[in-house]
C-alpha positions as CSV (number, residue, x, y, z in Angstrom):
1,Q,112.6,131.9,208.9
2,V,114.8,132.1,205.9
3,Q,115.9,129.6,203.2
4,L,119.4,129.9,201.7
5,V,120.7,128.5,198.5
6,E,124.4,128.8,197.5
7,S,125.7,128.7,193.9
8,G,128.8,129.4,191.9
9,G,131.1,126.7,193.1
10,G,133.3,124.7,190.8
11,L,136.8,123.6,189.7
12,V,139.4,126.3,189.2
13,Q,143.2,126.4,188.9
14,A,145.4,127.9,191.6
15,G,145.6,131.6,191.2
16,G,142.1,131.8,189.6
17,S,138.9,133.3,190.9
18,L,135.3,132.3,191.7
19,R,132.3,134.2,192.9
20,L,129.9,132.4,195.2
21,S,126.3,133.6,195.6
22,C,123.8,132.9,198.3
23,T,120.2,133.8,197.7
24,A,117.7,134.0,200.5
25,S,113.9,133.5,200.5
26,G,111.4,133.9,203.3
27,R,111.8,136.6,205.9
28,T,113.3,140.0,205.1
29,F,116.9,139.4,204.0
30,S,118.2,142.7,205.5
31,A,117.2,141.5,209.0
32,Y,120.1,139.1,208.9
33,A,123.8,139.4,209.2
34,M,125.4,136.9,206.9
35,G,128.4,134.6,207.1
36,W,130.4,132.3,204.9
37,F,132.0,129.2,206.3
38,R,133.8,126.3,204.7
39,Q,134.4,122.7,205.6
40,T,136.6,119.8,204.4
41,P,136.1,116.2,205.3
42,G,137.1,115.3,208.9
43,K,137.5,118.9,209.9
44,E,135.4,121.5,211.7
45,R,133.4,124.0,209.8
46,E,135.5,127.2,209.8
47,F,134.7,130.8,209.5
48,V,135.6,132.6,206.2
49,A,133.8,135.9,206.2
50,A,130.8,137.8,207.6
51,I,128.9,140.9,206.7
52,S,126.6,143.2,208.6
53,R,122.9,143.7,207.8
54,G,123.5,146.8,205.7
55,G,126.8,145.7,204.3
56,S,128.9,148.4,205.8
57,T,131.0,146.0,208.1
58,T,132.8,142.9,207.0
59,Y,135.1,140.5,208.8
60,Y,137.5,137.9,207.3
61,S,139.6,135.1,208.6
62,D,143.3,135.6,208.4
63,S,143.6,132.9,205.8
64,V,141.5,134.7,203.3
65,K,142.0,138.4,204.2
66,G,143.2,140.3,201.2
67,R,142.0,137.6,198.7
68,F,138.3,137.2,199.4
69,T,135.6,139.9,199.5
70,C,132.2,139.6,201.0
71,S,129.4,141.8,199.8
72,R,125.6,141.8,199.7
73,D,122.7,143.2,197.6
74,N,119.7,143.5,199.9
75,A,117.5,144.4,196.9
76,R,118.4,141.0,195.4
77,N,118.3,139.1,198.7
78,T,121.8,137.9,197.9
79,V,125.2,137.8,199.6
80,Y,128.4,137.2,197.6
81,L,131.9,135.9,198.2
82,Q,134.4,137.0,195.6
83,M,137.4,134.7,195.9
84,N,140.6,135.7,194.1
85,S,144.1,134.2,194.1
86,L,142.7,130.9,195.0
87,K,145.0,128.3,196.6
88,P,144.6,124.5,196.8
89,E,144.0,124.8,200.5
90,D,140.9,126.8,199.8
91,T,139.3,123.6,198.5
92,A,136.2,122.9,200.6
93,V,132.4,123.0,200.7
94,Y,131.4,126.6,201.2
95,F,128.3,127.4,203.2
96,C,126.4,130.6,203.7
97,A,124.6,131.3,207.0
98,A,122.2,133.8,208.4
99,D,122.3,135.3,211.9
100,E,119.2,137.0,213.2
101,R,120.8,138.4,216.3
102,V,121.3,142.1,216.7
103,G,124.9,143.2,216.8
104,R,128.2,142.9,214.9
105,P,128.7,140.1,212.4
106,R,130.0,137.0,214.1
107,S,132.6,134.4,213.3
108,D,131.3,131.7,215.6
109,K,129.3,129.1,213.6
110,Y,127.1,128.3,216.6
111,E,125.8,131.9,216.6
112,Y,124.2,131.4,213.1
113,D,120.5,130.3,212.9
114,Y,120.1,129.2,209.2
115,W,122.3,127.5,206.8
116,G,122.4,126.7,203.1
117,Q,123.2,123.3,201.7
118,G,126.7,124.2,200.6
119,T,128.6,124.5,197.3
120,Q,131.8,122.7,196.4
121,V,134.9,124.7,195.5
122,T,137.9,122.8,194.2
123,V,141.2,124.5,193.5
124,S,143.7,122.4,191.5
125,S,147.5,123.0,191.8
């Protein structure tokens, strides 16, 4: 089992940047592919980005591609989401998640086994 804690959220103006971190404890971090998701009130949790166990493969939703970058440092048990050129529609609670299945990183939230508590990101216009 793994425990996940997100940090780095906050309030930023449109066009600005934030870097989210998600630190894991418990089982070996490199055993998990990791994902980032976000959710706004009344909406489904949506996929943002995912990264493979070693960090060599990443996937992004079309809405963030070219603006967000997902990376990981397995020595620090941490996955990052660098968010640039932020837009008001990026406002959401951002969650990191761990997937213990073998294979490519997934975009389906139901494939993830462990979740953090979320961190709020608010982008003002």
